[in-house]
N, C-alpha and C positions, 0 to 999 in steps of 0.2 A: 561486708562480715557482716550478716544476718545477725539478730540479738539472739536466737534461739540454738545457735552454733551446731549445725547441721553436719554432721561426719557421718562419714563411714568407718564405724567404729571398731569393724573386724581387719581393719588395715593397719599399719602399723604408721607411725607419723612419716616417714621418708616416702613408704609405697602412696599415702595418701598425696603428698606435696608432688608427688612425682606425677599419679595421675591429674593432680589440677593442671601443670604442665602441660600434658598432653593433649587436656580439654582446651586449654591455650595455645595451643600449637606453638610451645614454644619450640625454636629451631631443635632438630632433634643432635644434630654436633655438639649442643652446648648445653643440652638440657641436664646433664648428671651434674655441670658445675653450678648452672644458677638455682636448681636442686639445693646443693649444698650452702649455697651460698643464703638462698633466704632460711634454709633452720639455722644456721648461724646466728644471720640476724635478728632472727625470732628466739634466738635462747634456747633451741631446743636439740642441742647437741647430744645431752645427756641423755634422751629420752626415744630418739631416732629410731631407735630400734621397736620399742614398743609398741603391744596394740594400743590405740587410743583409746578404746575400752576401758583401757587399765590405769587411766592418767586422771590426775584431776581435773576442778574444773579449770582452774586455772591453768594449765596444760591444753587445755579442750580450746580455751580461746584464742591461744600464741596456735594452735596448729589451725585455728578457722583464718586466724589472720596469716599468716604463712600462706594459705591457700588463695587467699586472697591478693598477697602480693606476688606471686610468682606471677613469669609473666610482664613484671615494671610496667603497671599502670601509670598512670599520669596522675588517675585519681583513685583514693582511694574513700571508701564509703564505708563506716562504722555506727553500728546500730547498737545502742547502748552496749559498749565494750567491755563494762568491769560488775554487770549486771551479776550478782550469784558470786561474787569471790571476797575472801577474806580481804584484810587491809594490807599486808604483805603483798599478795595478788596485785589488788586495786595500783599499788606504788608500783609497780616493776611494771603494770602493763601501761598505766600512765607515761611514765618515761619512756617506753617504747614509743606510743605514741608521737608524744615530743619529737623524738628521731628521725621519727619516720615523716615528721611533719616538714625537716630538715631538704628534703631528696621528694617529697609526695607533696599535692593540694590532699589536706585530709579534711573531708566531711564527716562531722561526728553528729548522730543523735542521738541526747541524751538530756532525763531529765533533771540528772542530779548537776545541780547547778554549781556546787561549789566546786564541781571538777568538769564541766565547761570555763568558769570562769581561772581555773588556773592552768587550761591546756591551750582555748583558743585564741586564737588572734582578733577575730570578727568574729560574732552573734548574729543569730538571723531568730527574733522570736514571734512563732508562728501563733493564734488562737482562733479555734475554730477556722480551721482552713488558711486564712487573711495571715498575712505578713503584717506585727503593729511594729515591731523596731528593727533596725538594722545597721550594726556600729561594735567598738569595742567593749568588752565587758567593763571597762575601765571608763567611759563615757556614758555609758547607757547608767551604771552607777552613781554616775556627779549629776546627773540630767535630772532623777528623780530624788536626791538627797534634798530635800525640803529645809532641813532644820542643821545646826552646827550644834551637836550635842557631846558635851560633855559629861562622864559620867567620874564622882569625885566619892573618895571614902575616906571619913576624918572623925578624928578622937575629938567632940566639939560638945561639951556637956551643956555648955550655956547659947546652943545654936547662934551662934555668932557668926555663923555663915548665912544666914538670911539676910546679914547687914550690907554683903556683897552688893547687891540690885542695886543699893543707893549710891557705892564708890564707885561701879564699876557701869558706863552709862551702858555699852556694846549688850550687858545679858540682859536677855527680856524673860527668862523665868529661872526660878531657883525650884524646885520638888524634892521633896524627902521619897526615898525610893524604899529604901528598908534601915530596922536599927536592927541591929546586930547582938548576938549575947555577949560579945567582949565592948558594950557599950559603944562601940563604932556605929556612925551611919553613913549609908551611902545618901549622894543627892544628886538631882540627873542638874546640870546648868544648860540652858539653849542661850544663845547668839545669834548674832546678824551670822550669815551664812559665812562671808568674806574676811570673816577674823578668826584669829586664834588667840585666845584669851588663855591659856593654858599659864603661860608665865606668869603675868598680870596674875589671875586667880591666886598662884602660889606666894605670890610674894606679899599678897596682900592678907593671905592667910596665916603666913608667919607674922606678919605684923601683928594679927589680933591674938597670938600664939595657941593657933590652932594646928594640932599636928595631921600632916598631910599622909595617910596610908598607902593611896594610890588614887591616880589621873590617868584619865586614859580617854581618848575620841570616841566614841562610836559610829561605827564607819557603816556606810550604807553597802547591802551586799547584792549580788544579781539575784540573789531570791525574792528582796526585798522590789530591785525595780520591776523582773518579772512579775509581783503581784498588782503593783501600781500601775504597770504599763496592761497587762488582762482586766484588772479594775475598770482604767479608765476607756479602754474597748468596748467593753460591756455596758457601762452608763452612755 
């Protein structure tokens, strides 16, 4: 399924999928039934008689995918399958790809790394034609996570939070990030990678009568992993 969605736009959806089945030499006796199954699988029943040129971009993506699927290939290669789609269409195509992954090997090429992280079981990162990493999204994220970072938003006019470093030995750094109009402040706290300090921090701040509005861990994303791996390769 190429990125540009190359379709014969003067054909109807059903005509196009049937044509692709003919090209792939799907058995003539089974062709009609298999075309209909693919149309149903890709959610094209309601538009199967419409001309492709009258469809939205999202439906055209589905038609292109149907053309790739007919003939029941073992491997399905999708190039930027959600480019140019609106949020609803992106969600629908992602769900369809996940469903196809249950019965096919799906190779997905994409620059949208949040999408890759949600859909793929294994990631290959390529930089300037060379493979720099092969692993699961989770492992890639964990490999490049250098710090255990927690963001804390507090009401703390006396800056008592800065004393935490003396009370909790695993804290490496406490830094003010933003001071808000409602007098709350957001701090970033860095600790050793293996330690989860959220309970301890909360308990210590409660003792100091510091009100905690929000506390969250800063997760490393696949984008972070990608940038660090690319930068490392270039160095």
